[in-house]
N, C-alpha and C positions, 0 to 999 in steps of 0.2 A: 078581374082578368078572366078571359075565356081560355081556360087551360084544359088539357087532357085529364082524364080521370085519374091516372096514376101519378101525375106530376105532383111531387110533394113539396118542392121549394128549392132553396139554394143552401149549399153547405160549403164552408170554407175549407179549402184543400190544406191550409196551413194549421189552423187552430181547431177545426172540426165543428165550429159553431153553426147551427142551423138557423135559417132566416126565411121569413115569408117573402116570396117573390113579388108580391104586390107592394111591399113596403121598401124592400132593399133592392136596388137596381143594378149596382155595379160591384166594386170591391168590398171586401169584408169591413164593416164599420168598426170592428174590434181590433183587428191586427193588420188591415190593408192587404190581406191575402187574396188569392184568386178564388172566386166562387164557382161552384159546379152544380148544375141542375141535378136534382135527385128524384127518384121515383119509388113508389111502392110496387116492387116487382111482383109481389104476390097477387096484385090486382090485375096484372097483365096476362091475358089469355091469348097467346099468339103461337101459332104453329106453322110449319112449312106449307101445309095445304091451304091455310087461310091466305098466306102471302102469295102463293102461286095462283090463287083464284083472282087476284086483283090485277088490273091493268098496270103494266110497267110504264107508267106515264109521268112520274114525278117522285122526288125524294119524300114528299109528304104522304106517300103510300105507307110509310112507316110511322104514322102519327102517334101510335100508342107509345112509342119510345121518344117522342119529342114533347116539348113543353106545351105547345099550342095546337089547337085543332086546325085541320086543313082548311075548313071553311072560313076561318078567321085569319089565315096567313096572308102576308104580302108576298105573293108568289108569281113567278112567270114560268111555272112548270120546270124548274131547274132540276138537275140530277138525272138519273137513269141514263147515264152516259155509257157508250160502248166499252167493252173489254176486248181489246183487239189482239188476236193471236199473232205472234211474231215468230214464225218458225226459223227464219234466218238468224235472229238473235239467240234462239234456243241452241242452234248449232254452234254459234260463236261462244256461248257461255258453257257449252257442254252439259246442258240440263234437258229435262224432258219437255218442259214448256216455259215460254216467256210470254206474258201478256201485258199490254199497256192499257191502263185505265185512262181513257182519253177525256180529261175534264175540259179540254178546249171546246167541247160541243155544248157547253152551258150558254145561257142567254148572253152574257157579256164575255164569253169565251174563256172563262177561268173558273176554277173551283171556288173562288171567293164568293160566288153567288150562293153556294150552299150555306155559308156562314151568315151572309147578309140577309138572306130571306128570313132566318130565325131572329137575328138581331134587330132588324127593322120591324119585324112583327112585334117583338118585345117593346120597342120604342113606341109603336102605335098603341099597344095595350096600356102603356104608361102615360099616354096622352101627349107625347112629345110633338113639337112643331118643327124643331130643328135638330139635325144630327151632325156630329163632327168627328173627324178622325184624321190622323196622319197616316200616310201610306207610301210604300215604295212605288205604287202605281195601280196595280190591279184591284186591290181592295177599295181604293178610292173610287175607281170607275164603277165597281159593283155597288158601292154604297150610294153613289149619286143616282144610279139607275133605280134601285129599290126605293130610295127616298122619293124620287119622282113619282113612282107608281103609287106610293102611299100618300101623296099630296104634301110631303114635307120638304123643307128647305135643307140642303146639305152644304156643309162647309168642309172642304177637303184640302189638306196641307200635303203637298208633294215636294220631294227634292227636285232640284233642277235636272238631275240625271234621269228622272222618270221618262218613260217612252212617250213618243209623240201621240200614239193612239190613246193612251190613258189620259193625257192632258186634253186632247181634243174631245174625247167622249164625256169627260166630266163636264165640260162646257156644254156639249150637246144635250146632256141630261138636265141642264139648268143649274148645275152645282156652282157654288161660290168657291172658286179655286184660288189658292195661294201657292205660288211656286217659290220655294225657299232655296237659296243658294246653299250648296253643300250636299250632304248625304241624308239618309233617313233620320239620323240622330238630330240633325238641324231642323228637319221638318217636325220631329217630335217635340222639340223645344218650343217651336212656334205654336203647335197645337196646344201644348200645356198652358202657354201664356194666354192664348185666345180663350181657352176653356175657363181660365180664372176670371177673365173679363166678362164672360157670358155663361153664367152658371145655369142658365135655362137650356143650354145646348146639351143634347143627349149624346154621350160618347159612344162610339162604335169601335173603339180601339181594341186591339188584340189583348185578350185576358183582362181588359177593364170591363167590357161587357161579358157576362157569363155565357153568352149564347152562340158565339161564332164557332167554337169547337164542337158545340152540340149539333150544329147543322152539318159539319164536316164528317161526323161519325157515320152518316148515311153512306159514304163511299164504301165502307167496309160491308155494310148490309148488302149493298148491291153486288159487290165482288163475289161474296159467298153464294148469293142466289144465282148469279151468272155462271158460276162454276158448279151448279147443280148441287149445292150444299156441301161442297168440298172446301175445306180451309186451305188456302195456298200455303206452301211451306215457308215462303218469305215474301215480305213486302218491302220494297226499297222506296223511300220517300225523300224528296228534295226538301231539306230542312233549313228554314230560316228561323222563324218564331216557333215552329213546330206545332202549330194549331191542328193541322190535319192529322199529324202523327198521333197526337194525344186523343183526338176524336176517334180515330180508328182503334186505338188501344182500349178506350172505354167501350166502344161498340163490340169489340171481340169478347171482352169480359161479359158484357150483357148477354150476347148470344150464347156464350158458354153456360152462363148461369141459368138462362131460360131453357136450356136443353136443345137449342137449335144447332149447335156445333159441339164437337168434343174437345178440340184443341185450339190454342192460340197460335197465330202465325208468328214467325220470327220477324221482328220489326227492325229495319236498318235505317238509320239517319244518314243521308248523303249530303255533304257540304262541299263548298269550294275551299281549297286550301288557303286562299287569301282571307277567309273569315270562317273558321271552323271551331268555335268555342265548345260545341257539343262533342265533337270528335276528341278534342284535347281532354275534356273532362272525363269522357268515357275511358279513354286509354290510360289516363292517370289514376283512375279509380275514385275520382272525386264525386261527391254528392251534389255539387253545384259547380257551374262554370266560372271561369275567370273572364271578364269582359276583354274583348280584343281591342287593343289600344289603337292600332292603325289598320282597319279593315280595308281590303283592296281586292275586289273581284268585279268582273264585268257583269256578273249575275246579280242584278239589283235586288231581286226577290230573296236572295240568300244572304245579302249583306246586312245581317242583323247581329251586331257585335255583342249585344247584351240581352239575350233572349230571357224574358221575364219568368218563364215557367220551366227553366232547365231541370230542376229536381224532378219534376213530373215526367219530362222527356226521358231523362236518364233512367227513371224507374221503369218506364215502358220498354226501353231497350233491354234492360237487364232481366226484367220479369218474363220477357218473351224469349230469352236466349238469343236475342238479335245482336246488334252491334252498331258501329258507326264508321264511316269511311269518308275521306275527302280526296279530291283530285284537283289538279291544276286547271285553270281556265282554258288553255289550249286543248287539253284532253276533253273537257266538258263540251266545248264547241264542236270538236271533231266527232264526239259521240252523237250530238244532235244531227250533224250532217250524215253520219253513217246510218242512223235510224231512218232518216228521210230517204237515203239512197237504197237501203236494203228492204225497208218495209213500207215506204211511202208515207209514213206518219210524220206529221210536222210537230216538233216539240219546241216549246219556249225554252230559251237557253238555260234558265234556272232549273227547269225540269230535266234538261239533258244531264245535269249533275247526277240525277238518279240513275240514268243509263250508264254514264261514265263510272259511277260508283259500283254498279252491278258488274260491269266489265272488270273492274279492279278486284272485287270480291271473288269473281270467277278465277282470275289469274292467281290469286292467293290460295286457291284450293278450298275456298269456303263452302263450295257446293259439292255434293257427292255424285250428282249426275242424274238422279231420278226426280229432281224437284220440279215443282211448279212455282215460278217466280213472277210476282206482279210488280210492275214499275208504275209509279204515278206520274202522268203527264199533267201538270196542274194548269196549263194554259195553251192556247193555240199558238203555233209557231209564227204565224204571220203577224202577231203583235210586235215581234222584235226580229222580223226577217232581216233587217239591215245588219244586225249583229252577226248572224250566221253568214250572211253574204260577205261581210267584211273579213270574216275568218277565211273564207274561200279566196278572196282577192289577195290576202296576205300570202297565200300559197301559190299565187300566180294563176289561179283558176278563173 
């Protein structure tokens, strides 16, 4: 494998066993736990001046803290998305600054590209010819795009409720798409059955591959650099599987330990009240969630009733003195509309949960007034413009 100098291999989050990344590709072979890329941080010589001297042109500018070298990456120059100042929202929340990290500017218009560029690069390094995953929509579209760029075949299992854009673009990228009746869990069952029948297909599933959260940690690197090396007081993240939240948690600890920042931001998980297992677990003081028996939210990206890495997510929230918040679908959609009306920025409905959650946190008095708050917009609003438009029509607009 063509890896970076400091990349040490994979370590199981559950049992702590270390593995050679060239030999072990997915879950822990000992306990089936989640694997996490590890590094020899003593071998990394990285300072602010070095990073500032580089073009702000791709998330791969942080290659020292990624498993693979930029020159070997399957990439479309994803990342380096804008951090948009939102003064009207700051006034609404009663804080110093609100900024939205607009991940809709990525190649397939979502932050899923950050995870898939690393995961598909790993698949390429392992000699895969076919990749497979189940997805609520955006991850499947991104996987088919990066697989196409790598010359691989992709097999994507989507629930019937996935958006038209996702379905169309999987086909456009040449992906083999299976639309499964029901919800994400049903698509997941179809994926598992297909994977059993095709053991040569390389899984890109969340927390099955160790590499998707590794790509998403670059969001935090960029935020800090865009804030001129100031750590935001809080980051509010729309949480389904929590891959990006875990990635940013890991990134913040890396930057702190490397001496690039002093403090960790407070991390907040924002969910829809119709499917909020992380919020329930956090509020009840549990170390792991209880699966939601009957999930029901219009935010398909958040409708993950059984997030596989909830202990890690809950650790991130508690270790950073953050929290968890859920709001109802009408409030989420209204938040998306208000961000568009007040700031001009188009949020995908699932990400509007983070804006709605931040509003709720502000109303609870969670903020003192002098904070810098970052909200993650994980995808372009026009991917699901019909959802926000339907909300307006229901109000007679």
